C-alpha positions in Angstrom: 11.4 -6.8 -9.0 10.7 -3.5 -7.4 7.3 -1.7 -7.7 6.1 1.7 -6.5 2.5 2.6 -5.8 0.9 5.7 -4.4 -0.8 5.4 -1.1 -3.3 7.6 0.8 -2.7 8.1 4.5 -5.9 9.1 6.4 -5.4 10.2 10.0 -7.5 8.5 12.7 -10.4 10.8 13.8 -9.6 10.2 17.5 -6.3 12.1 17.3 -4.2 9.2 18.5 -1.7 9.6 15.7 -2.7 6.5 13.8 -3.5 6.2 10.1 -5.7 4.2 7.8 -3.9 3.5 4.5 -5.5 2.9 1.2 -3.6 1.7 -1.9 -5.9 3.0 -4.8 -4.2 0.9 -7.5 -4.8 -2.3 -5.6 -8.5 -2.8 -5.2 -9.5 -3.7 -1.6 -6.0 -3.2 -0.3 -6.4 -1.3 3.0 -4.4 -1.4 6.2 -3.6 0.8 9.2 -0.9 1.7 11.7 -0.7 3.2 15.1 1.7 5.9 13.9 3.2 7.0 10.6 6.1 4.5 10.7 3.8 1.6 11.4 1.3 2.7 8.7 4.0 2.9 6.1 5.4 -0.5 7.1 1.9 -2.0 7.0 1.2 -0.4 3.6 4.3 -2.0 2.2 3.4 -5.4 3.7 -0.2 -5.3 2.6 0.6 -4.2 -0.9 3.4 -6.8 -1.3 1.0 -9.6 -0.2 -1.7 -8.3 -2.6 0.7 -8.3 -5.5 2.2 -11.7 -4.6 -1.3 -13.2 -4.6 -2.0 -11.8 -8.0 1.3 -13.2 -9.4 0.5 -16.6 -7.9 -2.9 -16.5 -9.5 -1.3 -15.6 -12.9 -3.0 -12.2 -13.0 -1.3 -9.1 -14.3 0.3 -6.6 -11.9 -1.7 -3.3 -11.9 0.0 -0.3 -13.4 1.0 2.6 -11.1 -1.2 5.7 -11.2 0.4 9.1 -11.5 0.8 10.5 -8.0 -0.8 13.8 -9.1 -3.9 12.0 -10.2 -4.7 10.7 -6.7 -7.3 13.0 -5.1 -8.3 11.8 -1.6 -11.9 12.6 -0.4 -10.6 13.5 3.1 -9.0 16.9 3.3 -6.6 15.7 6.0 -5.3 12.8 4.0 -1.8 12.7 2.6 -0.7 11.1 -0.7 2.8 9.6 -0.9 4.4 6.5 -2.4 5.5 3.1 -1.2 8.2 0.9 -2.8 7.8 -2.9 -2.8 10.7 -5.3 -3.1 8.8 -8.3 -4.5 11.9 -10.5 -4.6 12.6 -10.0 -0.9 9.0 -10.4 0.0 8.6 -13.6 -2.1 11.8 -15.1 -0.6 10.5 -14.4 2.9 6.9 -15.5 2.4 7.3 -18.1 -0.3 6.5 -18.8 -3.9 4.4 -21.7 -5.1 
């Protein structure tokens, strides 16, 4: 199963090139990376772990918001999407 979610990339204030990543459709799912590539990888990993936990707990998977509806508070933030390959993630990290 593949899922796509919008993410919000917020640049670190220190100018180091790092980003905090929020996944608005997955409450409490936040991560970060030292650069864009790492931030995107970490977003995919964090979101996949979040969804897998929900599935293991028998909870429904959140629906995806429309990308145009995501309005970050930070004017420097960027909104983009991340695609999750849940079958590959579950195979790597296990199913109960």
